[in-house]
DRENDO-1510 file (C-alpha; in Angstrom, 1 decimal, always signed):
<recs>
REC; n; res; u; v; w
REC; 1; MET; +102.9; -4.3; +71.7 .
REC; 2; ILE; +101.2; -1.3; +73.6 .
REC; 3; SER; +98.2; -0.7; +75.6 .
REC; 4; GLU; +95.5; +0.0; +73.0 .
REC; 5; LYS; +93.2; +1.6; +75.7 .
REC; 6; MET; +96.0; +4.1; +76.4 .
REC; 7; TYR; +96.7; +4.7; +72.7 .
REC; 8; GLU; +93.0; +5.5; +72.3 .
REC; 9; LEU; +93.0; +7.9; +75.2 .
REC; 10; GLY; +96.1; +9.5; +74.0 .
REC; 11; THR; +95.1; +10.0; +70.4 .
REC; 12; LYS; +91.4; +10.6; +70.6 .
REC; 13; LYS; +91.0; +14.2; +71.9 .
REC; 14; SER; +88.0; +15.2; +73.9 .
REC; 15; THR; +85.2; +17.1; +72.1 .
REC; 16; ILE; +86.0; +20.2; +74.2 .
REC; 17; ARG; +89.6; +20.3; +73.1 .
REC; 18; THR; +88.8; +19.5; +69.5 .
REC; 19; ILE; +86.3; +22.5; +69.4 .
REC; 20; PHE; +88.9; +24.7; +71.1 .
REC; 21; GLU; +91.7; +23.7; +68.6 .
REC; 22; TYR; +89.2; +24.4; +65.8 .
REC; 23; GLY; +88.6; +27.8; +67.2 .
REC; 24; ARG; +92.3; +28.6; +67.2 .
REC; 25; LYS; +92.7; +27.7; +63.6 .
REC; 26; ARG; +89.5; +29.6; +62.7 .
REC; 27; ALA; +90.7; +32.7; +64.4 .
REC; 28; LEU; +93.7; +32.9; +62.2 .
REC; 29; GLU; +91.3; +33.0; +59.2 .
REC; 30; VAL; +88.7; +35.5; +60.4 .
REC; 31; GLY; +90.4; +37.2; +63.3 .
REC; 32; GLU; +90.3; +36.5; +67.1 .
REC; 33; GLU; +87.6; +39.1; +67.6 .
REC; 34; ASN; +85.1; +37.2; +65.3 .
REC; 35; ILE; +85.4; +34.0; +67.2 .
REC; 36; TYR; +83.0; +33.3; +70.1 .
REC; 37; ASP; +84.7; +30.7; +71.9 .
REC; 38; TYR; +82.6; +29.2; +74.8 .
REC; 39; SER; +84.4; +25.8; +74.7 .
REC; 40; LEU; +86.9; +25.8; +77.6 .
REC; 41; GLY; +86.4; +26.4; +81.3 .
REC; 42; ASN; +89.7; +28.3; +81.7 .
REC; 43; PRO; +89.4; +31.2; +84.2 .
REC; 44; ASN; +89.7; +34.5; +82.5 .
REC; 45; VAL; +89.8; +36.4; +85.9 .
REC; 46; PRO; +93.5; +36.9; +86.9 .
REC; 47; ALA; +94.7; +35.3; +90.1 .
REC; 48; PRO; +94.2; +37.9; +93.0 .
REC; 49; ASP; +96.9; +40.3; +93.8 .
REC; 50; PHE; +97.4; +38.6; +97.2 .
REC; 51; ILE; +98.5; +35.4; +95.4 .
REC; 52; LYS; +101.3; +37.4; +93.7 .
REC; 53; GLN; +102.3; +39.2; +96.9 .
REC; 54; ALA; +102.4; +35.8; +98.7 .
REC; 55; ILE; +104.7; +34.3; +96.0 .
REC; 56; ILE; +107.0; +37.4; +96.2 .
REC; 57; ASP; +107.1; +37.3; +100.1 .
REC; 58; ILE; +107.8; +33.5; +100.1 .
REC; 59; LEU; +110.6; +33.8; +97.6 .
REC; 60; ASN; +112.1; +36.8; +99.5 .
REC; 61; GLU; +111.7; +35.5; +103.1 .
REC; 62; MET; +112.2; +31.8; +103.0 .
REC; 63; ASP; +115.1; +29.3; +102.4 .
REC; 64; PRO; +115.1; +28.4; +98.8 .
REC; 65; CYS; +115.6; +24.7; +99.8 .
REC; 66; ASP; +112.4; +24.9; +101.9 .
REC; 67; VAL; +110.5; +26.6; +99.1 .
REC; 68; HIS; +111.5; +24.3; +96.3 .
REC; 69; GLY; +112.4; +21.0; +98.0 .
REC; 70; TYR; +110.3; +17.8; +98.6 .
REC; 71; THR; +107.6; +17.8; +101.1 .
REC; 72; VAL; +106.2; +14.6; +102.7 .
REC; 73; ALA; +103.7; +13.0; +100.3 .
REC; 74; PRO; +100.4; +14.1; +102.0 .
REC; 75; GLY; +101.8; +17.7; +102.0 .
REC; 76; ASN; +103.7; +20.1; +104.2 .
REC; 77; PRO; +102.3; +19.4; +107.8 .
REC; 78; LYS; +102.1; +23.1; +108.7 .
REC; 79; VAL; +100.2; +23.9; +105.5 .
REC; 80; ARG; +97.8; +21.0; +106.1 .
REC; 81; GLU; +97.1; +22.4; +109.7 .
REC; 82; ILE; +96.5; +25.8; +108.3 .
REC; 83; LEU; +94.0; +24.6; +105.5 .
REC; 84; ALA; +92.2; +22.4; +108.1 .
REC; 85; LYS; +91.7; +25.4; +110.3 .
REC; 86; ASP; +90.3; +27.4; +107.4 .
REC; 87; ILE; +87.8; +24.6; +106.5 .
REC; 88; ASN; +86.8; +24.4; +110.3 .
REC; 89; ASN; +86.1; +28.2; +110.4 .
REC; 90; ARG; +84.0; +28.1; +107.3 .
REC; 91; PHE; +82.0; +24.9; +107.8 .
REC; 92; GLY; +82.0; +24.2; +111.5 .
REC; 93; THR; +84.0; +21.0; +111.2 .
REC; 94; HIS; +86.8; +19.7; +113.3 .
REC; 95; PHE; +89.5; +18.6; +111.0 .
REC; 96; THR; +93.2; +18.6; +111.6 .
REC; 97; GLY; +96.2; +18.2; +109.2 .
REC; 98; LYS; +95.9; +14.4; +109.4 .
REC; 99; ASN; +92.5; +14.7; +107.6 .
REC; 100; LEU; +94.1; +16.4; +104.5 .
REC; 101; PHE; +96.1; +15.0; +101.7 .
REC; 102; ILE; +97.4; +17.7; +99.3 .
REC; 103; THR; +97.1; +16.9; +95.6 .
REC; 104; SER; +97.9; +18.2; +92.2 .
REC; 105; GLY; +94.5; +19.8; +91.7 .
REC; 106; ALA; +91.0; +18.2; +91.7 .
REC; 107; ALA; +91.9; +15.8; +88.9 .
REC; 108; GLY; +94.7; +14.4; +91.1 .
REC; 109; ALA; +92.3; +14.4; +94.1 .
REC; 110; ILE; +89.4; +12.5; +92.5 .
REC; 111; THR; +91.7; +10.0; +90.6 .
REC; 112; ILE; +93.5; +9.2; +93.9 .
REC; 113; ALA; +90.1; +8.8; +95.6 .
REC; 114; PHE; +88.7; +6.4; +93.0 .
REC; 115; LYS; +92.0; +4.4; +93.1 .
REC; 116; ALA; +92.0; +4.2; +96.9 .
REC; 117; LEU; +88.4; +2.9; +97.0 .
REC; 118; SER; +88.3; +0.7; +94.0 .
REC; 119; GLU; +88.2; -3.2; +94.1 .
REC; 120; PRO; +87.3; -5.7; +91.5 .
REC; 121; ASN; +83.7; -5.4; +90.3 .
REC; 122; ASP; +83.1; -2.1; +92.0 .
REC; 123; GLU; +80.6; +0.4; +90.7 .
REC; 124; PHE; +80.6; +4.2; +91.0 .
REC; 125; ILE; +77.5; +6.2; +90.3 .
REC; 126; THR; +77.2; +9.8; +89.2 .
REC; 127; PHE; +74.4; +12.1; +88.0 .
REC; 128; ALA; +74.0; +13.6; +84.5 .
REC; 129; PRO; +75.0; +16.0; +83.5 .
REC; 130; TYR; +78.5; +15.2; +84.8 .
REC; 131; PHE; +82.2; +16.0; +84.0 .
REC; 132; PRO; +83.3; +13.6; +81.1 .
REC; 133; GLU; +86.6; +12.7; +82.6 .
REC; 134; TYR; +84.8; +10.8; +85.5 .
REC; 135; LYS; +84.3; +7.9; +83.0 .
REC; 136; CYS; +87.9; +7.7; +82.1 .
REC; 137; PHE; +89.2; +8.1; +85.7 .
REC; 138; VAL; +86.9; +5.4; +87.1 .
REC; 139; GLU; +87.5; +3.0; +84.2 .
REC; 140; SER; +91.3; +3.5; +84.6 .
REC; 141; VAL; +91.2; +2.0; +88.2 .
REC; 142; GLY; +89.2; -1.0; +87.0 .
REC; 143; ALA; +85.7; +0.1; +88.1 .
REC; 144; THR; +82.5; +0.8; +86.3 .
REC; 145; LEU; +80.8; +4.1; +86.1 .
REC; 146; LYS; +76.9; +4.2; +86.1 .
REC; 147; VAL; +75.1; +7.5; +85.2 .
REC; 148; VAL; +71.7; +8.5; +86.5 .
REC; 149; PRO; +69.8; +10.3; +83.7 .
REC; 150; ALA; +69.4; +14.1; +84.2 .
REC; 151; LYS; +66.3; +15.7; +85.8 .
REC; 152; ILE; +66.3; +18.4; +83.2 .
REC; 153; ASP; +63.7; +20.7; +84.8 .
REC; 154; ASP; +66.1; +21.7; +87.7 .
REC; 155; PHE; +69.2; +19.4; +87.3 .
REC; 156; GLN; +68.7; +18.1; +90.9 .
REC; 157; ILE; +68.7; +14.3; +91.3 .
REC; 158; GLN; +66.2; +11.7; +89.9 .
REC; 159; PHE; +66.1; +9.6; +93.1 .
REC; 160; ASP; +63.8; +7.0; +91.8 .
REC; 161; GLU; +66.3; +6.3; +89.0 .
REC; 162; PHE; +69.2; +6.5; +91.3 .
REC; 163; GLU; +67.9; +4.0; +93.8 .
REC; 164; LYS; +67.4; +1.5; +90.9 .
REC; 165; MET; +71.1; +1.7; +90.1 .
REC; 166; ILE; +72.5; +1.1; +93.6 .
REC; 167; THR; +73.6; -2.5; +94.0 .
REC; 168; PRO; +75.8; -4.4; +96.5 .
REC; 169; ASN; +78.7; -3.6; +94.2 .
REC; 170; THR; +78.3; +0.1; +94.6 .
REC; 171; LYS; +81.4; +1.5; +96.2 .
REC; 172; ALA; +80.9; +5.3; +95.8 .
REC; 173; ILE; +78.7; +8.1; +94.5 .
REC; 174; ILE; +80.3; +11.1; +92.8 .
REC; 175; ILE; +78.7; +14.6; +93.0 .
REC; 176; ASN; +79.8; +17.9; +91.6 .
REC; 177; SER; +78.1; +21.0; +93.0 .
REC; 178; PRO; +78.3; +23.7; +91.8 .
REC; 179; ASN; +78.0; +21.6; +88.8 .
REC; 180; ASN; +80.0; +21.5; +85.6 .
REC; 181; PRO; +78.2; +21.8; +83.1 .
REC; 182; SER; +74.9; +23.1; +84.5 .
REC; 183; GLY; +76.0; +25.5; +87.0 .
REC; 184; VAL; +73.3; +24.1; +89.4 .
REC; 185; VAL; +73.9; +23.8; +93.1 .
REC; 186; TYR; +72.4; +20.7; +94.8 .
REC; 187; SER; +69.9; +21.9; +97.4 .
REC; 188; GLU; +70.1; +21.1; +101.1 .
REC; 189; ALA; +67.0; +19.0; +100.7 .
REC; 190; THR; +68.7; +17.1; +97.8 .
REC; 191; ILE; +71.8; +16.4; +99.9 .
REC; 192; LYS; +69.7; +15.2; +102.9 .
REC; 193; GLN; +67.7; +12.8; +100.8 .
REC; 194; LEU; +70.9; +11.5; +99.1 .
REC; 195; ALA; +72.6; +11.0; +102.5 .
REC; 196; GLN; +69.6; +9.1; +103.9 .
REC; 197; ILE; +69.4; +6.8; +100.8 .
REC; 198; LEU; +73.1; +6.0; +101.2 .
REC; 199; THR; +72.7; +5.4; +104.9 .
REC; 200; ASP; +70.0; +3.0; +104.4 .
REC; 201; LYS; +71.7; +1.1; +101.5 .
REC; 202; SER; +75.0; +0.9; +103.5 .
REC; 203; ASN; +73.0; -0.7; +106.4 .
REC; 204; GLU; +71.3; -3.0; +103.9 .
REC; 205; TYR; +74.5; -4.2; +102.2 .
REC; 206; GLY; +76.7; -4.3; +105.3 .
REC; 207; HIS; +79.3; -2.0; +103.9 .
REC; 208; PRO; +79.9; +1.7; +103.5 .
REC; 209; ILE; +78.9; +3.5; +100.3 .
REC; 210; PHE; +81.2; +6.5; +100.0 .
REC; 211; LEU; +80.1; +9.9; +98.8 .
REC; 212; ILE; +82.9; +11.6; +96.8 .
REC; 213; SER; +82.3; +15.4; +96.6 .
REC; 214; ASP; +84.2; +17.1; +93.7 .
REC; 215; GLU; +84.3; +20.8; +94.7 .
REC; 216; PRO; +86.5; +23.1; +92.4 .
REC; 217; TYR; +83.6; +25.6; +92.1 .
REC; 218; ARG; +82.7; +25.8; +95.7 .
REC; 219; GLU; +83.4; +29.5; +96.1 .
REC; 220; ILE; +81.8; +30.6; +92.7 .
REC; 221; VAL; +78.2; +31.0; +93.7 .
REC; 222; TYR; +75.7; +33.8; +93.0 .
REC; 223; ASP; +72.6; +35.4; +94.6 .
REC; 224; GLY; +73.5; +34.1; +98.1 .
REC; 225; ALA; +73.2; +30.4; +97.0 .
REC; 226; PHE; +73.9; +27.9; +99.9 .
REC; 227; VAL; +76.3; +25.0; +99.0 .
REC; 228; PRO; +76.0; +22.3; +101.7 .
REC; 229; TYR; +79.3; +21.0; +103.0 .
REC; 230; ILE; +79.0; +17.2; +102.4 .
REC; 231; PRO; +80.8; +15.8; +105.6 .
REC; 232; ASN; +78.2; +17.8; +107.7 .
REC; 233; TYR; +75.4; +15.6; +106.2 .
REC; 234; TYR; +77.0; +12.1; +105.7 .
REC; 235; ALA; +79.7; +10.4; +107.5 .
REC; 236; ASN; +81.4; +8.6; +104.8 .
REC; 237; SER; +82.2; +11.5; +102.7 .
REC; 238; ILE; +85.4; +12.3; +100.9 .
REC; 239; VAL; +86.0; +15.9; +99.6 .
REC; 240; CYS; +88.1; +16.6; +96.6 .
REC; 241; TYR; +89.0; +20.4; +96.3 .
REC; 242; SER; +91.0; +22.5; +94.0 .
REC; 243; TYR; +92.2; +26.1; +94.0 .
REC; 244; SER; +92.1; +26.2; +90.2 .
REC; 245; LYS; +88.9; +28.1; +90.0 .
REC; 246; SER; +88.6; +30.0; +93.2 .
REC; 247; PHE; +92.1; +31.5; +92.9 .
REC; 248; SER; +92.4; +31.3; +89.2 .
REC; 249; LEU; +95.4; +28.8; +89.4 .
REC; 250; PRO; +94.5; +26.0; +87.0 .
REC; 251; GLY; +98.0; +25.7; +85.7 .
REC; 252; GLU; +99.6; +25.5; +89.2 .
REC; 253; ARG; +97.8; +22.2; +90.0 .
REC; 254; ILE; +97.0; +22.5; +93.8 .
REC; 255; GLY; +94.3; +21.0; +95.7 .
REC; 256; TYR; +93.5; +18.5; +98.4 .
REC; 257; ILE; +91.5; +15.6; +99.6 .
REC; 258; VAL; +89.7; +15.6; +103.0 .
REC; 259; VAL; +89.0; +12.2; +104.7 .
REC; 260; PRO; +87.0; +13.0; +107.9 .
REC; 261; ASP; +87.5; +11.0; +111.1 .
REC; 262; GLU; +83.9; +9.8; +110.8 .
REC; 263; VAL; +84.6; +7.8; +107.6 .
REC; 264; ALA; +84.5; +4.0; +108.2 .
REC; 265; ASP; +88.0; +2.6; +108.9 .
REC; 266; PHE; +89.6; +6.1; +108.7 .
REC; 267; ASP; +93.1; +4.8; +109.1 .
REC; 268; LYS; +92.6; +2.3; +106.2 .
REC; 269; VAL; +90.9; +4.8; +103.9 .
REC; 270; TYR; +93.6; +7.4; +104.5 .
REC; 271; GLY; +96.2; +4.9; +104.1 .
REC; 272; ALA; +94.7; +3.7; +100.8 .
REC; 273; VAL; +94.7; +7.4; +99.6 .
REC; 274; ALA; +98.4; +7.6; +100.3 .
REC; 275; GLY; +98.9; +4.3; +98.6 .
REC; 276; ALA; +96.9; +5.2; +95.5 .
REC; 277; ALA; +98.8; +8.5; +95.3 .
REC; 278; ARG; +102.0; +6.5; +95.3 .
REC; 279; VAL; +101.2; +4.2; +92.5 .
REC; 280; LEU; +99.8; +7.2; +90.5 .
REC; 281; THR; +103.2; +8.8; +90.6 .
REC; 282; HIS; +102.4; +11.5; +93.2 .
REC; 283; VAL; +105.5; +12.5; +95.0 .
REC; 284; ASN; +104.1; +15.8; +96.4 .
REC; 285; ALA; +102.1; +18.7; +95.3 .
REC; 286; SER; +103.9; +21.8; +94.3 .
REC; 287; SER; +105.9; +22.9; +97.4 .
REC; 288; LEU; +105.8; +26.6; +96.5 .
REC; 289; PHE; +102.1; +26.6; +95.9 .
REC; 290; GLN; +101.4; +24.7; +99.1 .
REC; 291; LEU; +103.0; +27.6; +100.9 .
REC; 292; VAL; +101.0; +30.1; +98.7 .
REC; 293; VAL; +97.5; +28.7; +99.4 .
REC; 294; ALA; +98.4; +28.4; +103.1 .
REC; 295; ARG; +99.1; +32.2; +103.3 .
REC; 296; CYS; +96.0; +32.9; +101.2 .
REC; 297; ALA; +93.7; +30.5; +103.0 .
REC; 298; GLY; +90.2; +32.1; +103.7 .
REC; 299; LYS; +90.8; +35.2; +101.5 .
REC; 300; PRO; +87.9; +36.1; +99.1 .
REC; 301; SER; +87.6; +35.0; +95.5 .
REC; 302; ASN; +86.8; +37.6; +92.8 .
REC; 303; ILE; +83.5; +36.2; +91.3 .
REC; 304; ALA; +82.0; +39.5; +90.2 .
REC; 305; PRO; +83.1; +39.2; +86.5 .
REC; 306; TYR; +81.6; +35.8; +86.4 .
REC; 307; GLU; +78.3; +36.9; +87.8 .
REC; 308; GLU; +78.2; +39.8; +85.4 .
REC; 309; ASN; +78.9; +37.4; +82.5 .
REC; 310; ARG; +76.3; +35.0; +83.7 .
REC; 311; ASN; +73.5; +37.6; +83.9 .
REC; 312; LEU; +74.5; +39.0; +80.5 .
REC; 313; LEU; +74.6; +35.6; +78.6 .
REC; 314; TYR; +71.7; +34.1; +80.4 .
REC; 315; ASN; +69.3; +37.1; +79.7 .
REC; 316; GLY; +70.6; +37.3; +76.2 .
REC; 317; LEU; +69.9; +33.7; +75.5 .
REC; 318; ILE; +66.5; +33.7; +77.1 .
REC; 319; GLU; +65.6; +36.7; +75.1 .
REC; 320; ALA; +66.7; +34.9; +72.0 .
REC; 321; GLY; +64.3; +32.1; +72.8 .
REC; 322; PHE; +66.6; +29.5; +74.3 .
REC; 323; LYS; +65.4; +27.5; +77.4 .
REC; 324; CYS; +67.9; +27.3; +80.2 .
REC; 325; VAL; +68.1; +26.5; +83.9 .
REC; 326; LYS; +69.6; +29.6; +85.5 .
REC; 327; PRO; +72.9; +28.6; +87.1 .
REC; 328; GLU; +73.7; +29.4; +90.7 .
REC; 329; GLY; +77.3; +28.8; +90.5 .
REC; 330; ALA; +80.4; +27.8; +88.4 .
REC; 331; PHE; +80.9; +29.6; +85.1 .
REC; 332; TYR; +78.8; +27.5; +82.7 .
REC; 333; LEU; +75.4; +27.8; +81.0 .
REC; 334; PHE; +73.6; +24.6; +79.9 .
REC; 335; PRO; +70.7; +25.5; +77.6 .
REC; 336; GLN; +68.6; +23.2; +75.6 .
REC; 337; SER; +69.8; +22.9; +72.0 .
REC; 338; LEU; +67.4; +24.1; +69.3 .
REC; 339; GLU; +67.1; +20.7; +67.8 .
REC; 340; PRO; +67.2; +17.2; +69.5 .
REC; 341; ASP; +70.6; +16.3; +67.9 .
REC; 342; ASP; +72.9; +18.5; +70.0 .
REC; 343; TYR; +76.0; +17.6; +67.9 .
REC; 344; ALA; +74.1; +18.8; +64.8 .
REC; 345; PHE; +73.2; +22.0; +66.6 .
REC; 346; CYS; +76.7; +22.7; +67.7 .
REC; 347; LYS; +77.9; +22.1; +64.2 .
REC; 348; LYS; +75.4; +24.5; +62.9 .
REC; 349; ALA; +76.5; +27.1; +65.6 .
REC; 350; GLN; +80.0; +26.8; +64.3 .
REC; 351; GLU; +78.8; +28.2; +60.9 .
REC; 352; TYR; +78.2; +31.4; +62.9 .
REC; 353; ASP; +81.6; +31.0; +64.7 .
REC; 354; LEU; +79.8; +30.2; +68.0 .
REC; 355; LEU; +81.9; +27.4; +69.5 .
REC; 356; LEU; +79.7; +25.4; +71.9 .
REC; 357; VAL; +80.0; +22.0; +73.4 .
REC; 358; PRO; +77.3; +19.2; +72.8 .
REC; 359; GLY; +75.5; +18.2; +76.0 .
REC; 360; THR; +75.8; +14.4; +75.0 .
REC; 361; ASP; +79.5; +14.5; +76.1 .
REC; 362; PHE; +78.1; +15.4; +79.6 .
REC; 363; GLY; +75.6; +12.5; +79.6 .
REC; 364; CYS; +72.7; +14.9; +78.7 .
REC; 365; PRO; +71.7; +15.0; +75.0 .
REC; 366; GLY; +69.6; +17.8; +73.7 .
REC; 367; HIS; +71.7; +20.5; +75.5 .
REC; 368; PHE; +74.9; +22.3; +75.0 .
REC; 369; ARG; +77.5; +23.9; +77.4 .
REC; 370; ALA; +78.6; +27.5; +77.1 .
REC; 371; SER; +81.6; +28.4; +79.3 .
REC; 372; TYR; +81.3; +32.2; +80.1 .
REC; 373; CYS; +84.6; +32.6; +81.8 .
REC; 374; ILE; +85.5; +34.8; +78.8 .
REC; 375; LYS; +85.8; +38.5; +78.0 .
REC; 376; ARG; +82.6; +40.5; +78.5 .
REC; 377; GLU; +83.1; +42.0; +75.2 .
REC; 378; THR; +83.0; +38.6; +73.5 .
REC; 379; ILE; +79.7; +37.8; +75.1 .
REC; 380; GLU; +78.2; +41.2; +74.1 .
REC; 381; LYS; +79.2; +40.7; +70.5 .
REC; 382; SER; +78.0; +37.2; +70.4 .
REC; 383; LEU; +74.4; +37.9; +71.5 .
REC; 384; PRO; +73.2; +39.1; +68.2 .
REC; 385; ILE; +74.8; +36.1; +66.6 .
REC; 386; PHE; +72.8; +33.8; +69.0 .
REC; 387; LYS; +69.7; +35.6; +67.9 .
REC; 388; LYS; +70.5; +35.0; +64.2 .
REC; 389; LEU; +71.0; +31.3; +64.9 .
REC; 390; ALA; +67.8; +31.0; +66.7 .
REC; 391; GLN; +66.1; +32.8; +64.0 .
REC; 392; GLU; +67.3; +30.4; +61.4 .
REC; 393; TYR; +65.8; +27.6; +63.4 .
REC; 394; LYS; +62.4; +29.5; +63.7 .
REC; 395; ASN; +62.4; +30.0; +59.9 .
REC; 396; LYS; +62.7; +26.3; +59.1 .
</recs>
């Protein structure tokens, strides 16, 4: 009568959302100020003032039919040219508007990319810890997702394990750097080694293996960390980007796909992107916010509050006895849980009104994710609670 798979996806909420909703109910019982909710990655830094001014100027200056009407499916041609020039200025590339396809955020971008590339029996590979929705997105286009186990000492890539997973059916590799949930940035050495392996395997199998780079956190980096721009290292790269985090616009759903000229069969790949967007019901991304991000391209993101929160939470957890790789970007910590069963640990943390997400959901058991894009005062109040939790484990 119905698709059981779709019913399952629609009725079985993600662990993250389940924990968040529990927190909303618990807040009604004990007060919002007594809930330490680290579940959602929802930016707490307001959109910059220049975003608001751009919206006002566009609404005041432009013809409403141009502001709110349809654009062509790949996006407003003038907007794509502006965004391409911004990318070129930052990364030394040579894109034009024809290399960009504007999407409804990063989720829209990566789903379209998966659909565009996928054929029967295809396999996609990603690296733990990874964004859980990759599995849902990949399987929705009829492909299989394979996950390389985490290298937990630094969350770079276990290349020996990775090479074992590559087969003639491997269509694409998915990377996310800065990473959700670890906050780790893949080093240039890691990217170079990855590119070399993919080049060698593509030659061996006689077909390109694509590298899909999911980059919603690109601008949120600390301590001068360098985030390699993937098309500069590997020809068959596709970049999926979003302004949700850099400009604090998650609800506006605006991002893009970059398909470089160097990609094998560029015209076919870009055409497949357009076709995938069509069957996934993409008409065009928000006309207004296409204009907004074009006016604000190249302007700085405000990451200072996130960096302050990172330092506060990281130092506090280390002092309490937790083990954690210090994140270089994004706004997540991914410490080891205080017992091997991360679900049990997160359940115990709930008794202290600490809302944490089990690492198993990210393909990395024995860890938990704490999203620190929250109020600084919440972090400050939670640190003694983390210490109490850690002390309970020490006393066992």
